[in-house]
N, C-alpha and C positions, 0 to 999 in steps of 0.2 A: 873698371866696369861699373856702370851705374845701375843700381838695383831700383826698380820702380817703388814708389812710396807705398803702394798697396801691399806689396810683398814684404817690405820692411816692417810695416805695421803688423802684418799677420805673424811674421816671425817673432817680433817683440811680444805680441800677445801670447804666442805659444810658450815662449820662454818664461814670461811672467806667470802663466798658469801652472807650468810644471814646477817652478820654484815655490810658488805658494802652496801647491798640493804637497810637495815634499816636506816643507817645513811644518805644515799643519799636522802631518802625521808623524813627525820625528823630532818634536821640540823637546821632549823629556822635561817638561815643566811641572807635570802633575805627580803627586806621590802615588803610592800603590793604591789600586782600586780594591777596597776591602769589603764592599757590600754588593748585593745583587744589582742594585740600581745604579751603582757607580759607573759602569760602562756606558749607560745611556747618557749620563751627564758628561762623561768624557767625550763622547761622540759630538755632542752639541758644542763643547768647548773647542774641539778640533775644527769643526766647521766654521765657527766664528773666527778662530785664529787664522784659518786658511783665507777667508774673505778679508780679514784685517791686514794680513801680510800683503795680499795683492793690492789693496787700496794704498797701503803705505808705500810700496815700491812704485806704483803708478804715479802717485802725487809727487813724490820726491824726484822721480825721473822728469816729470813735467816742469818742476821748479828749476832743476839744474839745467835742463834744456833751454828754458826761457832765459835764465841768467846768462848763458853762454851765447845763445843765438841772437838775442835782442839787446845785448849790452851796447852801451854808447861807444861809438868809434872815437878814436883820438882826433880831436879838433872839430868834432861834429857838435855844433851848438843849437841845432834845429830842434823843434818839437816833434813828438811822435805823431803818426797819422791819427786823426780823430776817428774813433770807432764807437758806435752807439748801438747796442742791442744786437742779439743774435738769437732769434727765436728757436731755430732747430737745436742750437747748443744748449739753450736754457731748458728745453724739453728733455734733452738727453740727460743732463746732470741733475734734473729733478726726478725723472722717471726711474733711473737706475738705482739711486739710493732708496727710493720708495719700494721698489721691488725687492731689494736686498733686505730691508727692515721687515717687510711683510713676510718674506720667506723665513727669516730667523724667528719671527713671532709665532708663525704657524708651527714650526719645528719644535720650539721650546714649549708651547702649549700642549703639543702632542706628547712630549716626554712627561710633562706634569700630569697629564691625564692618564698616561700609562702607569703612573705611580699611585693612582687613586685620588688625585687632587680634585677631580670634578665628579667624583662618584657621590651623588646626593644621599645614598643609603649609608654612607660612612660618616655623615655629618649629623650629629645629634641636634645641632642648632636648627637645621632645616626642618626638623620634625617637632621642634619645641620641647624636646626631652632634656632631662637633666640626669646624668649618670653619676652614680657614686660607686666607688670601687668596693668590691666584696670585703666584708669585714669592717666597714666604716663604723667608727665609734661616735662620730660627730656628724650630724646631718647638716649639710650646707643649705642655706636658704635659697629659694628661687628668686629670680630677678623681680618678679611681680610682688614678692613679699617684703623685700628689704631694699632700700636704696643703697646701691653699691658705694655711693659717696659717704654714707654714714655707717655702713657695716664694717665690722672689724673681725679679723680672723681669731678664732680661739686656738691658741697654740697647744700643741701636744708636747708634753714635757719629755725630755730625753733621759734625764738622770734624776732619780728620786732623791739624791743627796743634795744636789746643787740647784734644783729647779726653783727654789725659793729666792735664790740670789742671782742666778745667771739669767741671761736673756732667753726668752722663749724661742724655740726653733721649730716652726711648723713644717717639718720635712718628712712626715710620715706619708704612707700611701694614701691615707684617708684625710689628708689635710684639706680643709674646706677651701673652695674656690669661688664662693659667692654666686654659684649657679652659672658662671660664664665659662664657655668652652670655645676655643678657637678652632677653625677648620683643621682637619687632620691632614698630615702629609705622609705619603708612603702607602704601600700596599702589603698586606700579609697574604702569602700563598694559601690557597684553600687546602683544608685538610691538615694543617699544621697548628699545633697548640702554641700560641705565642707566650713568651716570657714578659710579664708586665712589671715595669720598674718605674718608680717615681723619682724624678730629679728635681732638686730644689737648689736654686742659686741664691747665694748670699754673699755679702762683702766679707771675705774674698775667697770663697770656697764653694765646692759643690758637695751636696749630700745625696746619696742614692739609697733608696729604700726598696728592698726586695720583698718577695713573699715571706711570710712568717716573721715580719717586722725586723729583718736583718738590715742594718744601716751601715754604710761604708762610705769613705771619702774617695775610694777608687771604684771604677766601673768594671765589673767582670761580666763577660758574656760568653756563652757557649757557641762555638762555631757552627754555622749551619742552622741555627734555631731562630725563628722569627722573634723580633723584639718589639714590644709596644712600650714607648716611653712617654709618660705624662710629665710635662715640664711646667714649672712655675717658679716664681721668685718670692723671696721673703721681705725684700726691702726696696731695691731699685731695679731698673731694667738690666737684665743680663741677656746673653745669647749663648746657647749651647752649640759648639762647633767642633766637629771632628773632620779635618781635611780629608783623611783617608776614606771616610764614609761618604763624602760629598753631601754632607748634611749640615744645615745650620738652621736653628729655630730660636726665635726670641723667647725669653723667659720673662713674663710680665706679672707683676704683683696683682693678685686678685683674679688672675685668668689662667686657665689650664690649657696648654697647648699639647698636641700629641703628634709624635713622629713614629713611623713604623719602618723597620728595615730588617734585613737579614745579613749578619756578618758572614763572610765567606773565606776570609784569609786570617789565619792565626797571626798574632803579633801584639806588640805594645805600642799604642798610638796615643798622641796627646789629645786631651780635651781642653779646649781654649774658650775663654769668654770673649766673644766678638763684639761686645757692646761696652762702650766706655762707661764704667760703673763707679769710678772713684779714684782716689790717689794711687791705690795699689792694684789698679785694673790689670796691669801687665803681669802681675804675680798670680792672678787667678787661673791657675792651671792644675790639672790632675791628669790621670792616665785611664785609658780603657784597655783592658787586657782581654783579647779574644783568644780563647783556649778551647781545648777539647772538652767534651761533656764530662769526662772522668775528672779532669783537673778542676772544672767548674764545680762539680758536686763535692769534691774534696775541700775546696776553698769555702763553699757554702757551709759545709758541716763544721769546719774549723771556726767560722764566724759565729755559728749558733752556740758552740761550746764556749767561746771567748765571751760573748755577750751574756750568756747565762751566768757565767762565773762573775762577771762584772755586776750584774743585777743582784746576784746573791750577796756579793760583797757590799753593795750599796744598801741593801735592806738590812744586813747585819750591822752596818754602821749608820743606823738611823740617827738623825740629829737629836732625837729625844733621848737616846741612850748613850750619847757621847758626852764626855767631860768638856769643859770649856777649852782646855788645851788641845784635845783631839779635834774639836770642831773648828778651831781657829788655825790649826797647823797648816792646812793647804793654803790659806790666805796669807799666812806669815811667809810661807815659802815663795809665793808669787811676789810678795813685797820685798823679798831678799833678806828677811830677818832670819838669822840662823840661831840654833839653840845656844851657841856660845855667846852671842850678843845678849840674849835674854838672861843668861847666867851672870853676865857682867852687870846688867841693869838691876838684877834682883838684890845683890848686896847693897847697892846704892840706895834702893828704896828702903831696905831694912835700916840702914844707917840714918836716913832722914827721919824715919819713924822714931828711932831711939832718941835722936837729938830733940825732936819735938816733944817727946814725953818727958 
């Protein structure tokens, strides 16, 4: 039985559409959606994957069909029929991709706008304002006052014992950003007090500063509470990326970026640097722990106690009150010099002094 070509084409189109729709909704390629905005991003990804699957199957079907249908017959040495131009076909294969790209663009911009991406009231740059976080100890200069190419950040010391010899780490909430702020990404639900955290990327780690000057190398968040995260970098370009949050934001030296989100699923998720930042870029990872409000409060209290003890210990061991041996002990340990080695060297020095005398 011969099936008319129109019906065959219609059946093939129906099968192609059904397969594309099924795979676009059942691919299981994405991790758990752990923020309020994540389902919106997933819907966009599913739509793009559905369209991409249909195009992939259609193009490969046409290629295989052309290879089999128009292959050279055995003993046929003639040339193919000369064909030049096909205006209707050119219109079709130009118009269809243009419509697809336009549709995806409108859909993606709508999602971006629903997350607050195009809200001018959320952008301090649009109003010429410069915001400094509450409790700032160092005033950041405005763009009009200082040339960013000549300005340098004043580092906030983290440890009163080693700040004279260690590199400065400007990872506090009030670290200066030379008056430059990037557009904000994300939206905070009205009526909810957000948790503000500063994230600083450096080779090759992340430092997170919480209210009350709590600093941690891990990110702890209470589930269901909106979060405002101010992101910057201390050395080179980095990128803050949590796949489960469907968020990625560049960390740029001298520039403060802001992302806003609300975690909704408790769990332990990776924080990954998504910008090539050096030889050990692949090792620049940490964790974000989304936990209950009670667990978060308990962790925050434990960090306050631990850092208070550390600060008291640092003040008690002020370099001005330390002997030479006490001051140099940490550096000897870093260099691999043990007390036994020093004891072995001491008699040798005494013997040499006796010989010289």
